[in-house]
C-alpha positions as CSV (number, residue, x, y, z in Angstrom):
1,M,-7.0,-13.3,12.7
2,K,-4.6,-15.4,15.0
3,E,-7.0,-18.0,15.7
4,E,-7.6,-18.3,12.0
5,L,-3.6,-18.7,11.1
6,E,-3.3,-21.2,14.1
7,K,-6.2,-23.2,12.3
8,L,-4.3,-23.0,8.8
9,Q,-1.0,-24.1,10.6
10,D,-3.0,-26.9,12.2
11,E,-4.5,-27.7,8.9
12,F,-0.9,-28.0,7.1
13,A,-0.2,-30.5,10.2
14,Y,-2.6,-32.7,9.5
15,I,-2.1,-33.0,5.7
16,D,1.7,-33.5,6.8
17,M,0.7,-36.4,9.1
18,I,-1.8,-38.3,6.8
19,S,0.5,-38.1,4.0
20,R,3.6,-38.9,5.6
21,K,5.2,-42.2,4.2
22,S,7.0,-44.3,6.9
23,N,10.2,-46.6,6.0
24,S,10.0,-48.4,9.2
25,K,8.5,-51.7,9.4
26,Y,7.7,-51.2,13.1
27,M,4.4,-49.6,14.4
28,E,4.5,-46.1,14.9
29,I,2.5,-43.6,17.0
30,L,2.5,-40.2,14.9
31,L,1.9,-37.2,16.7
32,K,1.1,-33.9,15.1
33,E,3.9,-31.7,14.5
34,L,3.3,-27.8,13.9
35,L,5.8,-26.7,11.7
36,P,6.6,-22.8,11.4
37,L,4.1,-21.1,8.8
38,Q,4.7,-17.7,7.7
39,F,3.0,-15.7,5.2
40,R,4.9,-12.5,3.6
41,M,4.3,-9.6,1.4
42,E,7.2,-7.5,0.3
43,P,7.3,-4.2,-1.9
44,D,8.2,-5.5,-5.1
45,H,7.6,-4.7,-8.5
46,H,5.0,-7.7,-9.3
47,G,2.1,-6.4,-10.7
48,A,-0.9,-8.6,-8.8
49,P,-0.9,-8.6,-5.2
50,H,0.3,-12.0,-3.8
51,I,1.7,-13.3,-0.7
52,H,4.8,-15.7,-0.2
53,I,4.7,-18.7,2.3
54,N,7.6,-19.9,4.2
55,Y,7.0,-23.3,5.6
56,G,8.9,-25.4,8.2
57,K,12.5,-24.6,7.3
58,R,12.1,-23.8,3.8
59,K,11.7,-20.1,2.7
60,H,9.7,-19.0,-0.1
61,V,8.2,-22.3,-1.1
62,A,5.2,-20.8,-2.8
63,S,3.5,-17.5,-3.9
64,Y,-0.4,-17.2,-4.3
65,R,-2.3,-14.4,-5.9
66,V,-4.5,-12.4,-3.5
67,N,-7.4,-11.8,-6.0
68,D,-8.0,-15.5,-6.7
69,G,-5.7,-17.5,-4.5
70,V,-4.2,-19.2,-7.1
71,R,-0.5,-20.1,-6.9
72,V,2.1,-18.4,-9.3
73,A,5.2,-20.0,-8.1
74,G,7.2,-22.1,-5.9
75,D,7.1,-26.0,-5.3
76,L,5.1,-26.3,-1.9
77,S,3.0,-29.4,-2.5
78,N,-0.4,-29.0,-4.1
79,K,-1.9,-30.8,-1.4
80,Y,-2.1,-27.5,0.5
81,D,-3.1,-25.2,-2.6
82,K,-6.9,-25.9,-1.5
83,I,-6.5,-24.8,2.5
84,V,-4.4,-21.4,1.2
85,K,-6.8,-20.7,-1.4
86,A,-9.6,-20.9,1.2
87,W,-7.8,-18.9,3.9
88,I,-6.7,-16.4,1.4
89,S,-10.6,-16.0,-0.1
90,K,-11.6,-15.6,3.7
91,N,-9.0,-12.7,4.4
92,Q,-9.0,-11.3,0.9
93,I,-10.0,-7.7,1.8
94,L,-7.6,-7.4,4.5
95,L,-4.7,-8.9,2.4
96,L,-5.7,-6.2,-0.4
97,Q,-5.7,-3.4,1.9
98,I,-2.2,-4.4,3.5
99,W,-1.1,-4.6,-0.4
100,R,-2.0,-1.4,-1.3
101,E,-0.5,0.1,2.1
102,L,2.4,-1.4,1.3
103,K,2.7,-0.4,-2.3
104,D,1.8,3.4,-1.5
105,G,4.8,3.2,1.0
106,N,2.5,3.9,3.7
107,Q,4.6,1.9,6.7
108,A,2.9,3.1,9.4
109,Q,-0.4,1.9,8.4
110,Y,1.1,-1.3,6.9
111,E,2.1,-1.9,10.4
112,M,-0.9,-1.3,12.1
113,L,-2.9,-4.1,9.5
114,I,-0.2,-6.6,9.8
115,P,-0.9,-7.7,13.4
116,Q,-4.7,-8.2,12.2
117,L,-2.9,-11.3,10.4
118,L,-1.2,-12.7,13.2
């Protein structure tokens, strides 16, 4: 799972790189910049299973439903939606299991499952 998150972070960096606008009149050499990418689940009172995303220095830039990968909140550019949805789809079973453990208050099991996402 760690490799998958690194791949997703790499895909975010690639999207950032190709969509970056330059104000410089000089030639630039652009290197890929890997910004911190974090997915969180919180024991809140929302009904549907969902994840929160932190990207770069920005906290809670978007939330996506685990059931279908649809964004439900946030102002993260929609250029990332397709890859986030694909990642959620690929990891949906584990994400739903983590959500259930978190909602049931089973902290020990939740803590055992989270490292599988790292």
